[in-house]
N, C-alpha and C positions, 0 to 999 in steps of 0.2 A: 778780626782781632778783638779781644775783649779789653775792658778797661784795665789800667795798670794796677798791679798789686805789688810792684817792685819797691824795694827799700834801698837806702844808701846810707853809708856811715856819714856822720857829721864831719864836714871838712874843717880843718883848722884854718883860721884866718892867717894869711901869710903877709908879713910886712912888705910894703911896696908893691903889692899885687896891682896890676894895671887893668883898667877896663879894656875890653875889646874895642877896637876903633869903631866909631859910629859910621853908619853908611853915608855915602855922599849922595849926590842928586842923580846917580845912575839909575837906569830902569830897574823895575822890580824883577827879581829872579823868580819869585814865587808869590802867588796870590791865591787866596781861597775866599769864597763868598758863600754865605748861607750854609755852611757845612753842618750836616746832621747825620747821626748814625743811630739807627734803631734796630734792635734784634728781637726775635720772637723767643720768649721763654715760657714754655707751657701754654697757658691760655691767654697770656697778656704780652704786651710789647714793653720792652725795656729801652728807654732812651739813654744812650751813652754820651752823645754829643748833640747840642742843639744851638743852631744859629751862630756858628763861629765864622768870623771874618778876620783875615790876616793879609797884610801886605808887607813883603820883606824885600828891601833893596839889596842889590848885589854887594857883597862884602860885609853885610850886617851880621850881628850875632844875636840870636833870639833865644831866650830861655822860656820854655813851657813849664809852668810851675803849678803844683797842686798836690793835695793829699793823695794817698793811695786810693784808687777807685774813682778819681776825678775825671778820667778820660784822657790823660796825657799820652800814654802809649798808643791808644787808638788814634788820636789826632796825628801823632807823628807818622804812624803807618799810612794814614790817608794822604798826608802831605808828601810822603816819599813815593806814593804810588804802589805801596805794598797791599793796600786795601782800597776799596771804593766806598764813598759815603752813600748813605741812603738818599740824600738830597744835597744839592749844592754843587759847586764847581771848583776844581783845583787846576791852576796853570803853573807849570814848572819849566823855566827856561824856554818859554814860547810854545810849549806843548800842553794842550788841555788834556790832562790825565783822565778826567772823567768822561772823555769822548773816545778813549782808547781801550782796546782789549788787553788782556794780560801780556800777551807777547809783545805788543807795541809799547806797553808801559815798561816792560823789562828792557827794551832797547833804550828807552829814555834813561832809565836808572843806570844802565851800563855806561852810558855816555856822560851823564851829568852828576851822578850821586855816589857818595861814599857813606859807609856806615861804621859806627863803633857801638858795640853792644855791651850790656852789663856782664854777660857771661862769655865774652871774648869771641866765641864762635870761630876759633882757629881749627884747621883740619889736623886731627891728631896724627895722621900718617905722613904729614909733611913737616919738614924742619922750619925753623923761624924764617930762614932765607926763602925757602920754597913757598911758604904762606904769603910772604910779601911780594914775591915775584908773580904770583898767580894773576892779579888783575892785568899787569902789563903783558903777560904771556897770552891771555885771552884776547887782548887787543892786537896781538901779533907784533909787539914791539921787539926789535932786535937787541935792544940794550936792557932787557928786563932785569938781568942779573946785576948789572952795574947800578941801575936805579935802586934796586932792593938793598944792595950793600950800602949805598949812600944813605938811604932812609934809616936803616938799622943803626948805622953809625950815628946818625942825627939823634936817635932816641936813646943812645947810650948802650946799644947792644951789639957793638962790632965784634965782641968776643963770644957772642952766643949764637951766631948765625946757624951753626950746625945742630943746635939743640932742638929737641922736639917739645911740643907744649907741655907734656908731662914732666919734663926736666926743668921747667921754668916756674918761677913764683907767679902769683897772681898779678903783681905789678908788672913783671916782665912780659907776661902774656898780653896784658892790656897795651903795653908799649908796642909789641909786635902788631897788635890789632890796629893801633893808630897808624903805624908805618904802612900797613897794608891799605888802610883807608886812603891815605894820601898818595899811595902808589897808583891808584886809579885816576889821579889827577882830576878830582871832582870839582864841579862848580859849587856844589852845596854838600855839606857834610851833616848827617844826622847822627846824634849821639844820644842813646837811651840809657840814662842812669849809668854813665860810664865808670863811676867809682863804687857802684853798689856792692861789689864783691871784694872791695879792698879796705884795708884799715885806713884810719884817718890820715896818717902821715903819707902813706903810699898814694892814697887818693889825691891828696893835695899836690903831690909831685906830678902825677899823671895829668891832672887838670892844668897845671902850669904849662906842661909840655903841649897839651892840646891847643891851648890859646896861643902859644908861641908859634906853632906850626900853622895854625889858622891864619895868623897875621902874615907869616912869611909867604904862604902860598896864595893869599888873597881870597881865601875860600869863604863862602857864606856858611855860617854855623847855626844849626838848630839843635838845641840841647834840652833834653827832658830831665828835670830834677825836682825834688821837693825841698831843696836847700836854698833859702833865699840869699844867703851869703854868696853862693856860687852864681845864682841868677843875676845878682847885682853886678857881676863882672861882664855881663852881656849888655849890649847897647839897647836892647829891647827886652821887655818881659811881658808874657801873656799868662795870666793867672786863671786857672780853671777851678770851678767849684761845682760838683755834681753835673759835669758836662756843659756848663755855661761859662762863658768868658765874663769874669768880674773885674778884670783890670787889664 
């Protein structure tokens, strides 16, 4: 993965917005120590991340903040086991990801992790309902349809279950993506600039929904953003500048 060059619309501050609940004294669900990422570019090495340490308690909400190119998306990919660091260790839900091969990391992701992406990543050939059913079907759950219908109703799309992504607005597609992420019953949810393709009002609505569901499900949230107002809704913030943690 390369450093992030993603952008997001500025979110309007909403009256009465609540902070995500702070983590309690429960064990860490994710820890990273000495994380570095270096790639070869031509005749030289490019350092994307350098010496990043993170400790996240179960149920916490962490915002990874920084300008475009600061390494936010690269760090998220490493924490989620989508990529490996050049140095350092990552442990997620008791599994040391940096000791595992890709197949083993995929098993951990399937068991513990949910994703929400800036570009939604819905399957165009599946309806909203089928997209949300997919994680439960892959697990072999017998009630995948009922779960998906309940989640789509929770995100306000009970009347849009049979619609395909091309028939949905950007905000509706992101709500389907959020429902799909929670359908996997994740211990930890990674969201990479989830409002980047949405207008300000729609983005604010989507973020409110994400935090509401995060609290209801007791999920740990790791959110990549360059919007400090959004970051301040999380119980922890990690600020990156040119691949280094500055706060």
